[in-house]
N, C-alpha and C positions, 0 to 999 in steps of 0.2 A: 722424447721427441722422435727418435729414430723409429720406435715402435708405432707411433702415430702415423708417420709417413708410409711405413710398410703396410699398415692397415688400410690406408687410403688407396695405395696402389693395388692392393689385392681386391678391394671393393670395385675399383674402376675396371680391373681385368674381368671380374665376375659379371659386371654390367655389360661389358662389351661382348662377353661370351653369350650372355642371355640374348642380347640384341641380334647377334648373327644367327643364333639358333632359331629365331623367329623371323629372320629376313625372308623376303619374298623368294619362293622356290625358283621362279624363273630367273630372277636377278642373280641368284647364287650360281645357277647353271651357266648363265651367260658370262659371268666372271671367270669361271673355269675354262670355258671355250676361249675367251680372250687371252688368258694366260698361255694357252697352247700355241697361240699365234704370235704373241709378243716378240719372242726371240727372233723369229724370221723377219719381222718388221724392223727390229733394231739393227739386224745385220746390214740392212740396206742404208743405214744412216750415214755410212762413210761416203756415199756418193754426193756430188754437189747439187744434184737436182732434188726437188721435193718429191715426196712419196705420197701418192693419193690412195686413200683407202675407201672403197665403195662397198656398201652392204646392200644386197638386193636379192630378190627372188628366193625366199625361203618358202617352198611350196608344201602343201599337204601331200605326203608321200602316197596316200591312197587314191588321190584324184589328180595329182599333178597340177593343182590349181591353187592360187593364193587364197587365204582366208583372213579373217580378222586376227587370228593368232599369228599369222605370218607377219603382220604389221607390228604386233607386240614384240616378236623376236627381233626384227630388224631395228626398230626404234630402241629397244632395250640394249642391244649389242652396240649400237651407235653411241648411246649414253655412256656405256662402260668404257669404250675406247677413247671417247673425248675426255673423260675423267682421267684415264690412265696416261694419255699423252698430252695433257694440257701443259703448255709451256714449250713444247717441241715444235719449233717453227717449220721444220722440214717435213713434218708429218701432218697431212691434211685429211681430216675425216669429212667426206663429202656428205653434207646434210641433204635431207630428202628434197627440199625445194630446189636446191642446185642440181640434184640428180634428175628431177623431173624436167627442168629446163633443158638439160643436155639430151635426155631421151626425146623430148619434143623436137629438138633440132635434128637428131639422127633420123627420125621418121619423116620429117619434112624434106630432108635431103634425099631420102629414098624415093620421093616423088610417087608414092603409092605403089611401089614395086612389091613391098612386103607389108602385110598387116601384122605379122608376128615374126620375131627373130629368135632363132635358137640361141642358147647361152653363148656358144663359141662365136656366132656371128655378131651378137650384141657386144661381147667382150672386145672383139677386134675393132669395132666401130668406136667403142668407148675409149680404147687405148689411143686411137688416133686423135681423140679430143683432149684426153687428159695427159697422156704420156705415161711415165713409169708409175707403177703402183700395184695394188692388189685388189682383187674382187673376192669378197667373202659371200658365199652363197650356200645353199643346202636345202634340206627338207626336214620334215618331222612326221612321226607316226604316233597316233594316239591309240593306246590300248585301253583295256578295261580298268587297269589299275595305275598305269603310268604313261608318260609321254616321252618319247625319245627324240632328241634333236641331233641331227647330223649336219656338221658344218665342214666346209672346205675352203681353203684360201688359194686362189689362182693368181698367178702372175699375169697382169693385164696384157703385157706385151707378148710374152712367149706362149701363154696358155698352159703352162706347166702348173700342176697342183703342188704347191710347196708345203702344205700342211693340212691335216684333217683333225677333227675333234668330234666327240660324241658325248652327250650327257643325257641321263635318264632322270626324270622328275616324277615322283609319286603324285597322282592327281589330287590327293587330299592336301598337298602343299601349294596348290594353285587356286587362285580365285576363279570361280566359275564364270565370272563376268569376262574373263579373257577370251572365252570362246563364243560370246554372244555377238553375232554379226550386226554391224550397223545397218539399220534399215534405210533404204532409199526413200527419202521423203516423197518423191514423185509417185511412189507406189503405195503409200500409206492410205488406209481406208478413211473415208469420210462417213458422216452420220446423216440420216435423213428422217425428218419428221414432217408429216403432212396433216394439216388441220382442214377439215371440210365443213362446209355449210350446205345441207344439213349435216349434223354430226352422225357418226357411225355409217357414213357412206362406204360403199365397197371400193377398195383401192387395189389395183393389180398392175403388175409390170407387163408391158407388151413386148419388150425386147429381151426378156429372160424368164425362165420358168422357176421362179421362187415366190414364196408368199410374202406379202408386205406386212410389216409390223412397225409400230412407232419406235424410232431409235435404231432402225436397222443399219448395220455397218456395210458399206459397199465400196468396192474398188473405184478409184477415180475414173470418170468417163461420162459418156452421154447416156441418158436414160429416158424412157418413154413410159408414162403412167396413165392409166385410164381410171376415172372416178365416175361412179354411177350410183343412183339411188332411185327408188320407186317414186314416180311422180315428178322426176326431174330429168332434164336433158343430160345425156352422158357427155363428159368433157375429157379431152386428151391433152396432155401437156408434155413438152420435151424440155429437158434441162440438163445442165452440165454440173457434175459433182466434182469439186476440186479436192486434192489431197488434204486430209485432216479437216475438211470443211464440215461444219455442223449446219447443214442447210435446213431451213424451215420454210415451208410453202403453205399458203392459204389458197384453197380452191372453193369458190362459191358457185354452186350449180344453179342453172336457170330452171325455174319450174316449167313443166309442160303446159302449153296453152292451147294446143290444137283441138283437144277434145272438150275443153272447158271454156272455149271462147264465148264471151258474152253470157257466161253462166252466173249463178247466184252462189255466193260464199256465205256460210252461216257460222258465226262464232259467238257462242254464248259462254260467259265466264263460268268455268267449271270449278274454280277455286272457292267460289261462294255457293254455287248451286250443286256441286257434286254430281252424283249419278242422275239427279232430276234435271240438271242442266243438259246432260247428255240425252236424256229422254226427250226434252223439248226440242233439241236440235234435230234428233232423229225423226220426230213426228213432222216437223216443218219440212225436212228433206223428203220424206215420203209423199207429202202433199204436193210439193213442187214437181217431183218426178211423175206423179200421176197426171199432172197437167202438161207433161212434155217440156218442162222447163229444166235446162241443164244445170247441174249442181257441181261446184268445185269441191274437190276432196279437202276437207278441213284438216285432216291429220297431216297432210303434206305441208300445209301452211304452218301449223303448230310446230312441226319439226324444224322448219326453216327458220322460225323466229324464236326458238326455245331459249336462247340466251339474251333476248332483248325484252323490253317492256312495251313494245309497240302494240301488241294485241291487248294488253291491259289498258292502254290508253284508248284504243278503239272501243272496248267494252265499257269504258267510263264516259263515253260520249264525245271523244275527239274526232271531229269530221276529217281533219287532215290525216290522222293515223289510219282511219278507215279507208280513205281514198287511196292512200299509198299502198296499203295491203291489197286492195282490190285490183289496182292497176298492175301491180307486180305479178299477180296470178291470173290476169286476163278476165276478171269478173266484171260484169256490168253492174250488179248490185251486191252490196255487202250488208248482211243482217247481223248486227252485233247488239250486245246487251248483257244483262246479268239477271240471275234468279236467286231469290233469298226466301227461305222458309222459317217459320217460327211456330211455337205452340201457344194456343189460346187457353184460357181457363176451361176446364172440362165442361162438356155440355151433357148434363145429367150423368149417365154412366159411360159416355162416349168421349173419345179423344177429339179435340178440336185443333185444327192447324190453320195457319195463315200463309199464303204465298204471294210474293210480289215479284213482278217481272218488268224490267225496263228493256224496251226494244227500240231500235232505230234502224231505218233502211236508208242507205246512201246510194244515190246514183253516181257511180264513179266516173261516168262520162260527162254529165252536166255539173257534177260537184254540188248537187243539191240533195237535201233531205226529201224523200217522198213519203216517209212515215216515221213518226216518233210518238211513243206513248208509254205510260206506266200504268199497269193494270194490277188489280188485287183480287184475290178470291179466298174464301174460307171453305173448309170441308171437315166433316166428322167421320170417324171410323173407330174401330176397336183398338188400334195401336197408333203410336206416334208416327211411324214411317208410313203406314197406310193412309193416315189422314193427310200428311204432307203430299203424298203422291196424288191423292184425289184432288187436292187444291191445285196442284200443277196441271193436271189433266184439264180442269175447268178453264184455266188460263189459255191453254193451247187451243181448246175448242173455240174460244172467243176470237183468238188471234187469227185462226184459219177460216173464219167466216168469209164466204165469197161475196162480200158486199163491195160496191164501188169505192167506198171510202176506207175500206180495210187495207191491211198491209198487202194481202194477195191481190186485191182489186187494183191497187196502184201499180203493181208489177206486171199484171196481166195486160195492162194497156200497151206495154212495150212488146210483149211476146205474141199478141193476137194480130 
């Protein structure tokens, strides 16, 4: 039985030894400093008055300024002393909140005469508020391999240094987080994303010389951004970015109308007609320009509506969609439709192709159709592509006939 008890005691002693060997390096150093000061504190317990212990102003010795590590030293030493003197009614460890309240009162009573007190000035004013006690203060120096903490205990009333203590701690025994400064949230960066219509518009800052990119991180504050795109009016916006804000802005540019006022907009479905639809659109545009009829840039329109199906609706025969597009871009007339081609059975040794085109012209002012038709043509050639191209050319020739009842004839009534 005795052997068992002895074994348990030895095991407990070994566990305690292991625990303290892995204890926080800062806590161990602060306990050593506390022990150096304890006997001077205990000596004063014979007095009838309470003893106040204040821990404050452990500065970085290289800068003479407090850091986050200063707070760790002060809070850690306070915890050690509270633990050591728990149950001692006459020893009062001043907690940080209580100390902050007294400091605020001291500065208020100074009535703006001082924005900063030296240690001795501050101690004297503190003594008047608290009475007997000790001020524990000091500094620290961080080297490449260790950090040295220097502490001194000062009699609050007399200003006499009654004890000093120094401890050196290897940096590898300290958590690196002890040196990471707490960031002021008011200065933390926000994030900016700007979506533009049309997409891929040029975005630039007007009040700073940096390039914009989606998700850019910026300091809190006021910003001015310019957004521009060919064929659209340039827009400028001002906005406030808050700390940690993830701001998302949508900017829709207005299309230019001055040069294309009362022009003709041509939109032929390229998804079905491909390059032949582009060919038809180009030929119609050439003919209109030769007659001094202004033409709206269709590439700008396509870019503006690229993420919607409104153009598809207009090409499928929706008058409402056509009018909406035309008015948005200042067009008097909108020519829309689709082109489709296919192959016929061979014609002797030649390739035969078939082309169908659906076209409609909407007067965006009167909201009426002035032309709508579906035309077909066949053509033969030595290859499939050439045969399809020839069939499309025949369709365009018919469409562009300068007859009173033709598509051009109806539009020319307005421009002559």
